[in-house]
C-alpha positions as CSV (number, residue, x, y, z in Angstrom):
1,X,-15.5,37.6,16.5
2,X,-13.0,37.9,13.7
3,X,-12.6,35.3,11.0
4,X,-9.0,34.0,10.5
5,X,-8.8,34.3,6.7
6,X,-5.3,35.4,6.1
7,X,-3.2,34.3,3.1
8,X,-0.1,33.2,5.0
9,X,0.6,29.5,5.5
10,X,0.4,28.4,9.2
11,X,2.1,25.2,10.3
12,X,-0.1,22.3,11.4
13,X,2.1,21.9,14.5
14,X,0.3,25.1,15.9
15,X,-2.8,23.0,16.1
16,X,-1.5,19.5,17.1
17,X,1.8,20.3,18.8
18,X,5.0,18.2,18.5
19,X,6.0,15.0,20.2
20,X,8.0,11.8,19.8
21,X,6.7,8.8,17.9
22,X,6.4,6.8,21.1
23,X,4.3,9.5,22.7
24,X,2.0,9.9,19.7
25,X,1.4,6.2,19.6
26,X,0.4,6.1,23.3
27,X,-2.0,9.0,22.6
28,X,-3.3,7.1,19.6
29,X,-4.1,4.0,21.6
30,X,-6.0,6.1,24.1
31,X,-8.1,8.0,21.6
32,X,-8.7,6.0,18.4
33,X,-10.6,2.8,17.7
34,X,-8.3,-0.2,17.3
35,X,-9.6,-1.3,13.9
36,X,-6.2,-0.8,12.3
37,X,-4.2,-2.3,15.1
38,X,-1.1,-0.4,16.3
39,X,0.3,1.9,13.6
40,X,3.8,1.0,12.4
41,X,5.1,4.6,12.6
42,X,3.9,8.2,13.1
43,X,4.5,10.0,9.8
44,X,4.7,13.8,9.8
45,X,5.7,14.9,6.3
46,X,6.5,13.7,2.8
47,X,8.2,14.9,-0.3
48,X,8.2,13.0,-3.6
49,X,8.7,9.3,-2.9
50,X,10.0,9.9,0.7
51,X,8.3,10.4,4.1
52,X,9.6,11.2,7.5
53,X,8.4,10.1,10.9
54,X,8.0,12.0,14.1
55,X,11.5,11.1,15.2
56,X,13.1,12.4,12.0
57,X,13.7,9.1,10.3
58,X,13.4,9.0,6.5
59,X,11.7,6.2,4.5
60,X,11.4,5.4,0.8
61,X,7.6,5.0,0.4
62,X,7.1,1.9,-1.8
63,X,3.4,1.6,-0.9
64,X,2.1,5.0,-1.7
65,X,-0.7,4.9,0.9
66,X,-1.8,1.6,-0.8
67,X,-1.6,2.9,-4.4
68,X,-3.1,6.3,-3.5
69,X,-0.2,8.8,-3.7
70,X,0.1,8.6,-7.5
71,X,2.4,11.6,-7.7
72,X,4.1,11.1,-4.4
73,X,3.9,13.4,-1.5
74,X,3.4,17.2,-1.6
75,X,3.4,17.4,-5.4
76,X,3.7,21.1,-6.0
77,X,1.1,21.4,-8.8
78,X,-1.5,19.3,-7.1
79,X,-1.1,21.1,-3.7
80,X,-1.3,24.5,-5.4
81,X,-4.5,23.6,-7.2
82,X,-6.1,22.2,-4.0
83,X,-5.1,25.3,-2.1
84,X,-6.4,27.6,-4.8
85,X,-9.7,25.8,-5.1
86,X,-10.2,25.6,-1.3
87,X,-9.6,29.3,-1.1
88,X,-12.2,29.9,-3.7
89,X,-15.0,27.3,-3.1
90,X,-14.7,24.3,-0.9
91,X,-18.1,22.6,-0.6
92,X,-21.6,23.2,-2.0
93,X,-23.4,19.8,-1.7
94,X,-24.9,18.1,-4.7
95,X,-27.9,20.4,-4.8
96,X,-25.4,22.4,-7.0
97,X,-22.5,21.5,-9.3
98,X,-19.2,23.2,-9.9
99,X,-16.9,23.6,-13.0
100,X,-14.4,21.2,-11.6
101,X,-17.0,18.5,-11.1
102,X,-18.2,18.8,-14.7
103,X,-14.7,19.0,-16.1
104,X,-13.5,15.9,-14.2
105,X,-16.5,13.8,-15.4
106,X,-15.8,14.9,-19.0
107,X,-12.1,14.0,-18.6
108,X,-12.8,10.5,-17.1
109,X,-15.2,9.7,-19.9
110,X,-12.6,10.8,-22.4
111,X,-9.8,8.7,-20.9
112,X,-12.2,5.7,-20.7
113,X,-13.2,6.1,-24.3
114,X,-16.7,5.8,-23.1
115,X,-19.5,5.9,-25.8
116,X,-22.1,8.6,-26.0
117,X,-24.6,8.5,-23.2
118,X,-22.0,7.4,-20.6
119,X,-22.0,9.1,-17.2
120,X,-20.0,9.5,-14.0
121,X,-21.0,9.3,-10.3
122,X,-18.6,10.8,-7.7
123,X,-18.0,9.3,-4.3
124,X,-15.4,9.7,-1.6
125,X,-13.6,6.3,-1.7
126,X,-13.3,3.0,-3.4
127,X,-15.7,1.2,-1.2
128,X,-18.3,4.0,-1.9
129,X,-17.8,3.7,-5.6
130,X,-18.4,0.0,-5.3
131,X,-21.5,0.6,-3.2
132,X,-22.8,2.7,-6.1
133,X,-21.9,-0.2,-8.4
134,X,-23.7,-2.6,-6.2
135,X,-26.9,-0.5,-6.4
136,X,-26.4,-0.3,-10.2
137,X,-26.3,-4.1,-10.3
138,X,-29.4,-4.4,-8.3
139,X,-31.3,-2.1,-10.7
140,X,-30.5,-4.7,-13.5
141,X,-33.2,-6.9,-12.1
142,X,-36.1,-7.3,-14.5
143,X,-35.7,-9.7,-17.4
144,X,-37.5,-9.5,-20.7
145,X,-40.1,-12.0,-19.6
146,X,-40.9,-9.9,-16.5
147,X,-39.2,-12.3,-14.0
148,X,-36.4,-11.0,-11.8
149,X,-32.7,-11.4,-11.6
150,X,-31.5,-11.9,-8.1
151,X,-27.8,-12.9,-8.2
152,X,-24.5,-11.1,-8.2
153,X,-21.3,-13.0,-9.0
154,X,-17.8,-12.1,-7.7
155,X,-14.5,-13.9,-7.5
156,X,-12.7,-15.7,-4.7
157,X,-9.8,-13.6,-3.5
158,X,-11.8,-10.4,-4.3
159,X,-11.5,-7.3,-2.2
160,X,-14.1,-4.6,-3.1
161,X,-14.3,-2.7,0.2
162,X,-15.6,-2.9,3.8
163,X,-19.0,-1.2,3.8
164,X,-21.9,-3.6,3.8
165,X,-22.6,-3.9,0.1
166,X,-18.9,-3.9,-0.9
167,X,-18.2,-6.3,1.9
168,X,-20.8,-8.7,0.5
169,X,-18.7,-8.7,-2.7
170,X,-15.4,-9.2,-0.8
171,X,-14.4,-12.8,-0.4
172,X,-12.3,-12.9,2.8
173,X,-14.1,-14.7,5.6
174,X,-12.3,-12.8,8.3
175,X,-13.7,-9.5,7.0
176,X,-17.2,-10.9,6.3
177,X,-18.2,-13.2,9.2
178,X,-18.3,-10.7,12.1
179,X,-20.9,-8.7,10.2
180,X,-23.2,-11.4,8.9
181,X,-25.8,-11.5,7.6
182,X,-24.6,-9.4,4.6
183,X,-26.7,-8.3,1.7
184,X,-28.0,-11.5,0.1
185,X,-27.6,-12.9,-3.4
186,X,-23.8,-12.7,-3.9
187,X,-22.0,-15.8,-5.0
188,X,-18.2,-16.2,-5.1
189,X,-16.7,-18.5,-7.7
190,X,-13.0,-19.7,-8.1
191,X,-10.7,-17.1,-9.4
192,X,-9.7,-17.5,-13.0
193,X,-12.0,-20.6,-13.6
194,X,-13.9,-20.0,-16.8
195,X,-15.9,-23.2,-16.5
196,X,-17.1,-22.0,-13.1
197,X,-17.9,-18.6,-14.6
198,X,-19.9,-20.2,-17.5
199,X,-21.8,-22.3,-15.0
200,X,-22.7,-19.5,-12.6
201,X,-23.5,-16.5,-14.8
202,X,-27.0,-17.0,-16.2
203,X,-30.2,-15.2,-16.8
204,X,-30.7,-14.8,-13.1
205,X,-27.5,-12.8,-12.7
206,X,-27.6,-9.1,-12.2
207,X,-23.8,-8.5,-12.6
208,X,-20.4,-9.9,-12.4
209,X,-17.8,-8.0,-10.4
210,X,-14.1,-8.5,-10.9
211,X,-10.7,-6.9,-10.5
212,X,-8.2,-7.1,-13.4
213,X,-5.5,-7.6,-10.8
214,X,-6.4,-8.7,-7.3
215,X,-4.2,-6.5,-5.1
216,X,-5.2,-7.6,-1.7
217,X,-4.9,-11.3,-2.7
218,X,-1.2,-10.7,-3.5
219,X,-1.2,-8.9,-6.9
220,X,-2.8,-11.7,-8.9
221,X,-3.7,-10.9,-12.5
222,X,-6.7,-12.4,-14.3
223,X,-5.6,-15.2,-16.7
224,X,-5.1,-14.2,-20.3
225,X,-8.4,-14.2,-22.1
226,X,-10.6,-14.3,-19.0
227,X,-11.8,-10.7,-19.3
228,X,-12.9,-11.1,-22.9
229,X,-14.7,-14.3,-22.1
230,X,-16.3,-12.7,-19.1
231,X,-17.6,-9.9,-21.4
232,X,-19.1,-12.4,-23.8
233,X,-20.7,-14.5,-21.0
234,X,-22.3,-11.5,-19.3
235,X,-23.5,-10.0,-22.5
236,X,-25.2,-13.3,-23.5
237,X,-26.8,-13.6,-20.1
238,X,-27.9,-10.0,-19.9
239,X,-25.8,-9.4,-16.8
240,X,-23.6,-6.3,-16.2
241,X,-19.8,-6.6,-16.3
242,X,-18.5,-4.3,-13.5
243,X,-14.8,-3.8,-13.3
244,X,-13.2,-2.7,-10.1
245,X,-10.2,-0.5,-11.0
246,X,-10.0,1.2,-7.6
247,X,-6.4,0.0,-7.2
248,X,-5.4,-0.7,-10.8
249,X,-6.8,2.5,-12.4
250,X,-5.3,6.0,-13.0
251,X,-2.0,4.8,-14.5
252,X,-1.0,2.2,-11.9
253,X,-0.4,-0.4,-14.5
254,X,1.2,2.0,-17.1
255,X,-2.1,2.6,-18.8
256,X,-5.0,4.8,-17.6
257,X,-7.0,1.6,-17.0
258,X,-5.8,-2.0,-16.5
259,X,-8.3,-3.2,-19.0
260,X,-7.2,-0.6,-21.5
261,X,-5.4,-2.9,-23.9
262,X,-8.0,-5.8,-23.7
263,X,-10.5,-4.4,-26.1
264,X,-13.2,-5.1,-23.6
265,X,-15.9,-2.4,-23.0
266,X,-17.5,-3.0,-19.5
267,X,-20.8,-1.8,-18.3
268,X,-19.2,0.1,-15.4
269,X,-15.8,0.8,-13.9
270,X,-15.1,1.9,-10.3
271,X,-12.2,4.2,-9.5
272,X,-10.6,5.8,-6.4
273,X,-7.2,5.6,-4.7
274,X,-4.8,7.3,-7.1
275,X,-7.5,9.4,-8.7
276,X,-7.1,12.3,-6.2
277,X,-3.3,12.0,-5.8
278,X,-3.8,11.6,-2.1
279,X,-7.1,13.6,-1.7
280,X,-10.2,11.4,-1.1
281,X,-12.3,10.8,-4.1
282,X,-14.0,7.9,-5.8
283,X,-15.9,7.5,-9.1
284,X,-18.2,5.1,-10.9
285,X,-18.2,5.4,-14.7
286,X,-21.2,3.9,-16.4
287,X,-20.9,3.0,-20.1
288,X,-23.7,3.9,-22.5
289,X,-27.2,5.4,-22.0
290,X,-28.9,2.2,-20.9
291,X,-26.5,1.5,-18.0
292,X,-26.3,5.2,-17.1
293,X,-30.1,5.4,-16.7
294,X,-30.3,2.5,-14.2
295,X,-29.8,4.8,-11.2
296,X,-32.2,7.8,-11.4
297,X,-32.8,10.9,-9.2
298,X,-33.1,10.1,-5.6
299,X,-31.9,6.5,-5.8
300,X,-28.4,7.2,-4.7
301,X,-26.5,10.2,-3.3
302,X,-23.6,11.6,-1.2
303,X,-23.0,14.8,0.6
304,X,-19.3,15.2,0.0
305,X,-18.9,13.3,-3.3
306,X,-17.6,15.3,-6.2
307,X,-17.0,18.4,-4.1
308,X,-15.0,21.2,-5.8
309,X,-11.8,20.5,-3.9
310,X,-11.7,16.8,-4.5
311,X,-12.5,17.1,-8.2
312,X,-9.9,19.9,-8.5
313,X,-7.4,17.5,-6.9
314,X,-8.3,14.8,-9.4
315,X,-8.1,17.1,-12.4
316,X,-4.6,18.3,-11.2
317,X,-3.5,14.7,-10.8
318,X,-4.7,13.6,-14.2
319,X,-3.1,16.7,-15.8
320,X,0.2,16.0,-14.2
321,X,0.2,12.3,-15.2
322,X,-0.6,13.3,-18.7
323,X,1.8,16.2,-19.1
324,X,4.8,14.9,-17.3
325,X,5.2,11.5,-19.1
326,X,4.3,9.6,-15.9
327,X,2.7,6.6,-17.7
328,X,5.9,5.9,-19.7
329,X,7.8,6.1,-16.4
330,X,5.4,3.5,-14.8
331,X,6.0,1.1,-17.6
332,X,9.8,1.5,-17.7
333,X,10.4,1.5,-13.9
334,X,7.9,-1.3,-13.4
335,X,9.6,-3.5,-15.9
336,X,13.0,-2.7,-14.4
337,X,11.8,-3.6,-10.9
338,X,10.1,-6.9,-11.9
339,X,13.1,-7.9,-13.9
340,X,15.6,-7.1,-11.0
341,X,13.4,-8.9,-8.4
342,X,13.2,-12.0,-10.5
343,X,17.0,-12.3,-10.5
344,X,17.2,-12.5,-6.7
345,X,17.4,-16.0,-5.2
346,X,15.3,-14.7,-2.2
347,X,12.3,-14.1,-4.6
348,X,10.3,-17.2,-5.8
349,X,7.8,-15.4,-8.1
350,X,7.1,-11.9,-9.4
351,X,3.6,-10.8,-10.6
352,X,1.9,-7.6,-11.7
353,X,2.0,-4.8,-14.2
354,X,3.4,-1.3,-14.1
355,X,4.0,-0.2,-10.6
356,X,1.6,-2.7,-9.0
357,X,3.9,-5.5,-8.1
358,X,3.7,-8.6,-5.9
359,X,6.5,-11.0,-5.2
360,X,6.7,-14.2,-3.2
361,X,9.6,-14.8,-0.9
362,X,11.7,-18.0,-0.9
363,X,14.0,-17.4,2.0
364,X,17.6,-16.3,2.7
365,X,19.6,-17.1,-0.4
366,X,16.6,-19.0,-1.7
367,X,16.6,-21.4,1.2
368,X,13.0,-22.0,2.2
369,X,14.1,-24.3,5.1
370,X,15.8,-21.3,6.8
371,X,12.4,-20.0,7.8
372,X,10.3,-21.7,10.5
373,X,7.3,-23.6,9.2
374,X,4.1,-21.4,9.3
375,X,6.1,-18.2,10.0
376,X,4.9,-15.0,8.5
377,X,8.1,-14.1,6.6
378,X,6.6,-11.3,4.7
379,X,5.5,-9.5,7.9
380,X,9.0,-9.8,9.3
381,X,10.4,-8.4,6.1
382,X,8.0,-5.4,6.3
383,X,9.4,-4.8,9.8
384,X,13.0,-5.2,8.8
385,X,12.3,-2.9,5.9
386,X,11.0,-0.2,8.2
387,X,14.1,-0.4,10.3
388,X,16.1,0.0,7.1
389,X,14.0,2.9,5.8
390,X,11.6,1.2,3.3
391,X,7.8,1.0,3.4
392,X,6.3,-2.1,1.8
393,X,3.3,-4.2,2.5
394,X,2.6,-7.9,3.2
395,X,-0.8,-9.1,1.9
396,X,0.1,-12.7,2.6
397,X,2.6,-14.6,4.8
398,X,5.1,-15.0,1.9
399,X,4.0,-12.1,-0.3
400,X,5.3,-8.5,-0.5
401,X,3.3,-5.9,-2.4
402,X,4.7,-2.7,-3.9
403,X,2.5,0.1,-5.0
404,X,4.8,3.2,-4.9
405,X,4.2,6.6,-6.3
406,X,4.1,6.5,-10.1
407,X,7.0,9.0,-10.2
408,X,9.4,6.4,-8.6
409,X,12.8,6.3,-10.3
410,X,14.8,3.2,-11.1
411,X,17.6,4.5,-8.9
412,X,15.2,4.8,-5.9
413,X,13.8,1.3,-6.6
414,X,17.3,-0.1,-6.8
415,X,18.1,0.9,-3.2
416,X,15.3,-1.4,-2.0
417,X,16.2,-4.2,-4.4
418,X,19.9,-4.1,-3.3
419,X,18.8,-4.2,0.4
420,X,16.2,-7.0,0.0
421,X,18.5,-10.0,0.4
422,X,19.7,-8.6,3.7
423,X,16.1,-7.7,4.8
424,X,15.1,-11.4,4.2
425,X,18.1,-12.6,6.2
426,X,17.3,-10.3,9.1
427,X,13.6,-11.3,9.0
428,X,14.4,-15.0,9.0
429,X,16.9,-14.6,11.8
430,X,14.3,-12.7,13.9
431,X,11.7,-15.5,13.3
432,X,14.1,-18.2,14.3
433,X,15.0,-16.3,17.4
434,X,11.4,-16.0,18.3
435,X,10.8,-19.7,17.8
436,X,13.8,-20.5,20.0
437,X,12.4,-18.2,22.8
438,X,8.9,-19.7,22.7
């Protein structure tokens, strides 16, 4: 039997065929588990900040695969590096290493300004990076007097993932309750409440987990000074400070890490999403030799984590961000978008940093009474946006989240901002029509 190993590019359609969006969705419902509900569209290709669906409609992607496609779609440098690496060496398992794995670990330690003795563990996703962090926390269990720490503290509103350890850290009841009992010992405290933090973090605490900006809660930043005080409290208690930068890291806020300008040095940072520029990869950075020694040989592992292709994709992504002035673009365009949104009467509040932006909707022309009580205005705006050619996300009934490619231009963003008042009006009209029909 011959092996098809020819250099020419073959279209994916040769393997999957072509069809309409309606037909693909019918086939989807017959073959895939319904954990994501019904997909909103069937997307077939992308270029830069745009994607196209199976029926040929173009969309401006202002969600970026939920903060994943840092350099947009089909970035030529990233795709060329991935193709080259895959044609050279794709997978070896972690019985071995590869040059790309070592080089990426070194680069992340450099970008994090990690002290000597710091280390990196590679996974395949954000939830897996947080599973590794959960295990790291569990290893911080023995106190100086020989008694044991038993508690992990997380914040209300937190989202750290859906696997069992990460889910125990996640605060949303709808995600947690179907899978109880979850790993024990996790306590959630009110978001941003320093008094609650001081009361809960003590010498029985293994670790405090937090996000600098809670994305799934609607893009909600920690209050000023909270992170620094959290560092002081955890250090005094002997607890680890573990910062989840899965969504905020890799330039999303205009800096490599959202905590970058805080002066705080955590004990660990989890990363994923934008790290691979669309290719699945996660990472846990541990700071200093003591923290890095908490997990030893055989205590954790992964088959695919840190494989040559994923680490090559991440190296290419970081190189492009660094060499093409992407961080400056994030800061400038992010400020432009937040400022423009704040001027619209349809927008009640704007939050976020860089190109992680959340805004709360008021109603058409600012009239909150124009929307039926209890209606999910944000979800209706998402649907109206799709019809108009924009992809955005609704993490709450009045909240829209934007996490576009970091290469988004101000002109591209302005097309959405100009359309938003009409989208809100259409959404409100649709909701009122539904109420009248019910």
